Legacy VTK file of the C-alpha trace (Angstrom):
# vtk DataFile Version 3.0
C-alpha trace
ASCII
DATASET POLYDATA
POINTS 336 float
-3.711 168.994 152.704
-4.423 166.043 154.966
-3.114 165.787 158.524
-2.834 162.550 160.503
-1.752 161.987 164.095
0.462 159.124 165.280
0.974 157.873 161.731
2.634 154.504 161.160
5.458 155.097 158.655
6.002 151.471 157.663
4.391 152.036 154.249
6.379 155.244 153.737
9.909 153.865 154.031
11.329 151.116 151.841
13.219 149.547 154.757
9.783 148.738 156.173
10.616 150.042 159.653
7.547 150.235 161.855
8.050 153.642 163.416
5.527 156.391 164.075
5.349 160.117 163.377
3.568 162.412 165.797
2.076 164.211 162.783
1.961 163.257 159.121
0.994 165.914 156.604
0.249 164.978 152.999
0.411 168.005 150.695
-2.148 167.883 147.883
-0.903 170.936 145.968
2.233 173.036 145.621
0.326 176.217 146.477
-0.175 174.860 150.010
3.549 175.247 150.717
3.497 178.702 152.322
0.619 177.691 154.586
2.316 174.418 155.547
5.542 176.208 156.483
3.789 178.902 158.518
1.451 176.556 160.387
3.511 173.422 160.936
7.236 173.866 160.401
8.506 177.004 162.083
8.398 175.826 165.681
8.279 172.049 165.329
10.744 169.347 164.321
10.004 168.280 160.741
11.234 166.049 157.962
10.392 166.201 154.256
9.701 162.623 153.153
9.398 161.626 149.509
9.229 157.959 148.633
11.254 156.925 151.681
13.716 155.001 149.523
16.861 156.624 150.895
15.798 156.919 154.527
16.385 154.782 157.583
14.138 155.776 160.470
16.022 154.893 163.640
13.172 155.715 166.048
9.721 157.279 166.261
9.635 160.836 164.895
8.417 163.380 167.438
7.480 166.033 164.912
5.793 166.597 161.564
6.492 164.500 158.488
5.692 166.451 155.303
4.941 164.274 152.300
4.498 165.912 148.856
1.544 164.050 147.395
0.973 166.314 144.380
2.067 165.244 140.915
1.999 166.438 137.341
4.230 166.771 134.276
4.011 169.894 132.102
5.714 170.405 128.754
6.853 174.024 128.944
9.045 174.816 125.956
10.695 173.338 122.884
13.711 174.865 121.158
16.449 173.478 118.917
15.527 169.881 119.714
15.477 170.515 123.461
12.315 170.134 125.541
11.713 171.611 128.991
9.494 169.695 131.411
8.201 171.105 134.703
7.555 168.170 137.027
5.859 168.294 140.420
7.837 167.101 143.434
5.299 164.411 144.295
5.376 162.755 140.878
6.806 159.209 141.104
10.190 159.111 139.359
9.278 156.066 137.301
6.220 157.903 135.930
8.565 160.546 134.518
10.777 157.860 132.973
7.813 156.277 131.190
6.484 159.688 130.090
9.831 160.421 128.419
10.057 157.028 126.740
6.549 157.364 125.282
7.384 160.819 123.903
10.914 159.937 122.735
12.703 162.345 125.076
16.320 161.360 125.710
18.483 161.865 128.777
17.170 159.984 131.830
16.502 156.463 130.513
19.549 155.073 132.370
17.849 156.123 135.608
14.990 153.674 135.074
13.528 151.891 138.115
15.086 154.146 140.749
12.451 154.325 143.495
11.241 157.607 144.922
9.641 160.887 143.919
10.874 163.564 141.530
11.418 166.137 144.286
14.051 163.929 145.921
16.083 163.393 142.745
18.096 166.657 142.776
18.693 166.484 146.530
20.675 163.279 146.195
21.737 163.917 142.601
20.602 160.383 141.856
22.696 158.474 139.382
23.108 155.085 137.738
24.851 153.472 134.769
26.867 156.529 133.757
24.130 159.146 134.149
23.356 161.587 136.964
20.205 163.644 137.256
22.312 166.829 137.200
22.897 166.111 133.509
19.274 167.046 132.754
18.077 169.310 135.594
17.374 172.813 134.263
16.311 174.394 137.560
14.658 173.582 140.874
11.793 175.511 142.484
10.643 175.509 146.087
10.547 177.406 149.363
13.162 178.082 152.021
11.547 176.932 155.236
13.388 179.271 157.634
12.254 182.375 155.715
9.122 181.132 153.978
10.413 182.683 150.743
10.338 180.979 147.342
13.511 180.062 145.485
14.392 179.139 141.915
17.879 177.696 141.499
19.594 177.050 138.180
21.606 173.907 137.546
24.847 175.689 138.483
23.292 177.160 141.622
22.280 173.665 142.770
26.019 172.895 143.235
25.665 169.310 142.150
28.374 166.827 143.049
28.639 163.079 143.448
25.462 162.173 145.378
25.456 165.764 146.569
23.834 169.150 146.024
23.141 172.454 147.748
20.109 170.722 149.262
22.491 168.556 151.301
24.767 171.510 152.074
23.684 175.091 152.859
20.003 174.323 152.298
20.028 171.011 154.149
16.752 170.485 156.037
15.729 174.037 155.103
13.868 173.712 151.833
10.702 172.222 150.451
11.048 171.496 146.743
7.856 171.954 144.721
8.949 171.547 141.083
11.965 170.275 139.140
12.548 171.432 135.576
14.294 169.042 133.172
15.878 169.776 129.811
15.679 166.704 127.614
16.512 166.058 123.983
14.374 164.981 121.046
17.565 164.042 119.198
18.577 160.407 119.792
21.640 159.990 121.979
22.586 157.393 124.571
25.074 157.043 127.414
26.617 153.587 127.184
29.739 154.003 129.290
28.559 151.304 131.711
29.924 148.049 130.308
27.172 145.898 131.777
24.537 147.877 129.907
26.382 147.690 126.593
26.900 143.950 127.081
23.218 143.376 127.859
22.162 145.181 124.680
24.654 143.227 122.578
23.761 139.840 124.052
20.090 140.397 123.341
20.911 141.826 119.895
18.684 144.800 120.567
18.713 147.995 118.505
19.401 151.220 120.361
16.038 152.632 121.412
14.851 154.354 124.552
12.614 151.412 125.407
15.358 148.834 124.917
17.902 150.756 126.981
15.347 151.280 129.738
14.341 147.597 129.711
17.986 146.487 129.920
18.618 148.821 132.842
15.583 147.387 134.594
16.767 143.810 134.065
20.240 144.641 135.386
18.753 146.294 138.467
16.284 143.462 139.069
19.122 140.934 138.926
21.161 142.815 141.521
18.698 144.563 143.789
15.868 143.235 145.952
12.315 144.457 145.499
11.640 146.587 148.613
8.030 145.396 148.588
9.380 141.916 149.314
12.690 142.536 151.109
13.026 145.839 152.923
15.999 147.921 151.811
17.066 151.461 151.017
19.065 150.813 147.869
22.768 151.633 147.957
23.607 152.139 151.614
27.119 153.537 151.124
28.700 156.000 148.725
31.443 154.807 146.409
34.598 156.165 148.078
36.855 158.572 146.197
40.559 158.194 146.933
43.802 159.814 145.698
45.438 158.156 142.697
48.370 157.183 144.897
46.072 155.281 147.240
44.463 153.502 144.298
47.866 152.490 142.935
48.860 151.150 146.339
45.688 149.065 146.627
46.027 147.544 143.155
49.364 146.033 144.135
47.468 143.780 146.552
44.123 143.724 144.720
44.855 143.926 140.951
41.182 143.364 140.073
40.035 146.442 141.988
37.326 148.337 140.113
37.936 152.076 139.800
36.583 154.984 137.805
38.083 158.369 137.066
37.031 161.093 139.508
37.702 164.855 139.632
41.230 166.175 140.278
42.907 162.978 139.145
41.341 160.914 141.923
39.760 157.479 141.637
36.276 156.334 142.620
36.257 152.808 144.012
33.361 150.373 144.068
31.985 150.265 147.601
30.128 147.067 146.733
33.343 145.338 145.691
35.162 146.450 148.834
32.321 145.166 151.005
32.228 141.872 149.105
35.986 141.384 149.443
35.603 142.026 153.164
33.334 138.973 153.294
29.983 140.664 153.640
28.100 139.761 150.470
24.882 137.976 151.430
25.833 137.877 155.101
23.053 138.035 157.694
23.364 139.044 161.334
20.123 138.647 163.235
17.390 140.079 161.023
19.619 142.422 159.010
22.465 141.980 156.556
23.521 142.524 152.953
21.821 141.343 149.795
22.980 138.102 148.214
23.461 139.693 144.779
24.794 143.111 145.783
26.840 143.704 148.925
26.242 147.452 148.732
22.587 146.961 149.660
21.713 146.458 153.326
18.425 144.691 153.882
15.762 144.003 156.443
15.347 140.228 156.220
12.159 140.505 158.261
11.515 142.087 161.617
14.846 143.910 161.765
15.140 146.854 164.101
16.859 150.066 162.994
19.678 149.298 165.421
20.301 145.921 163.794
20.748 147.634 160.423
23.038 150.270 161.913
25.106 147.618 163.705
25.690 145.805 160.418
26.611 149.094 158.722
29.076 150.075 161.428
30.726 146.646 161.349
31.074 146.839 157.562
32.692 150.270 157.852
35.137 148.901 160.427
35.990 145.793 158.382
36.535 147.734 155.132
38.682 150.269 156.955
40.787 147.501 158.466
41.237 145.666 155.158
41.737 148.569 152.724
42.343 151.643 154.905
39.365 153.233 153.123
36.500 154.789 155.066
32.999 154.184 153.729
30.375 156.896 154.188
26.694 156.137 154.503
24.607 157.420 151.602
21.318 156.809 153.366
19.580 159.444 155.499
19.307 158.373 159.132
16.365 159.953 160.944
LINES 1 337
336 0 1 2 3 4 5 6 7 8 9 10 11 12 13 14 15 16 17 18 19 20 21 22 23 24 25 26 27 28 29 30 31 32 33 34 35 36 37 38 39 40 41 42 43 44 45 46 47 48 49 50 51 52 53 54 55 56 57 58 59 60 61 62 63 64 65 66 67 68 69 70 71 72 73 74 75 76 77 78 79 80 81 82 83 84 85 86 87 88 89 90 91 92 93 94 95 96 97 98 99 100 101 102 103 104 105 106 107 108 109 110 111 112 113 114 115 116 117 118 119 120 121 122 123 124 125 126 127 128 129 130 131 132 133 134 135 136 137 138 139 140 141 142 143 144 145 146 147 148 149 150 151 152 153 154 155 156 157 158 159 160 161 162 163 164 165 166 167 168 169 170 171 172 173 174 175 176 177 178 179 180 181 182 183 184 185 186 187 188 189 190 191 192 193 194 195 196 197 198 199 200 201 202 203 204 205 206 207 208 209 210 211 212 213 214 215 216 217 218 219 220 221 222 223 224 225 226 227 228 229 230 231 232 233 234 235 236 237 238 239 240 241 242 243 244 245 246 247 248 249 250 251 252 253 254 255 256 257 258 259 260 261 262 263 264 265 266 267 268 269 270 271 272 273 274 275 276 277 278 279 280 281 282 283 284 285 286 287 288 289 290 291 292 293 294 295 296 297 298 299 300 301 302 303 304 305 306 307 308 309 310 311 312 313 314 315 316 317 318 319 320 321 322 323 324 325 326 327 328 329 330 331 332 333 334 335
């Protein structure tokens, strides 16, 4: 492991906020976990930081930042066309995507170009274009920080929900994930429920292959989302709100073009980006912060923004959407 004092976190968060951590610990191997917990985490404030793509640091961190810097992808088992991969928490997510494409493993290609590390994927239950990571997670390994004991949780035990999991519930801030196991398929199958993806494939007259689907997803994302290396951002800042069917019906009387998807228990999931755009916020800038010109759901640092400027924009958006639609947006991003 490597330990640094007074570490600038600007390069470790995609918003590009220049904040400092009292200690920054980069883990070089999973077998360091027990030692890290015992020496650094039991009596000190801490935060487990992956790629920093879903985190907004609001101030300097007076504690220890733990960064899994160990990677690796192991092929563990093959049975009936299914392949199990054991992937280290510090492996970049895009590396796993490309590994699967090269080896013709199906299941996560719609999640192409999502920034971050593998260990963060089950925490947030990342999802895009009709696919969620819960669809392929076999189990998750790690350590409970409060006890120092290892855990191994099956897919069902992870309690996955929409942008949710046990790691944001009973195990919130109390676990250090070391490995994620994925079950992927060697048999060709695709998820094409997202109309924009189907349209992109048809317009380009591309055959259905892993590479083509992945490339189309990347082009769609690039057209909508800013590159955090150029414009600081944390991806989708708000969750898509889920409302009762009655509320959806009421809203469509005023807004007949309202986008909605089926959600559990007969509810409807609305498009937070559309609500924000209709509230007049697409591409709007206030000071050094605002929303992206091509996707209102993404809050950005236009250059030199402070955390408070970003939060002020977010709070105003929440207020405006509530006033216009009587729908309350919830922040998806982690505020630290």
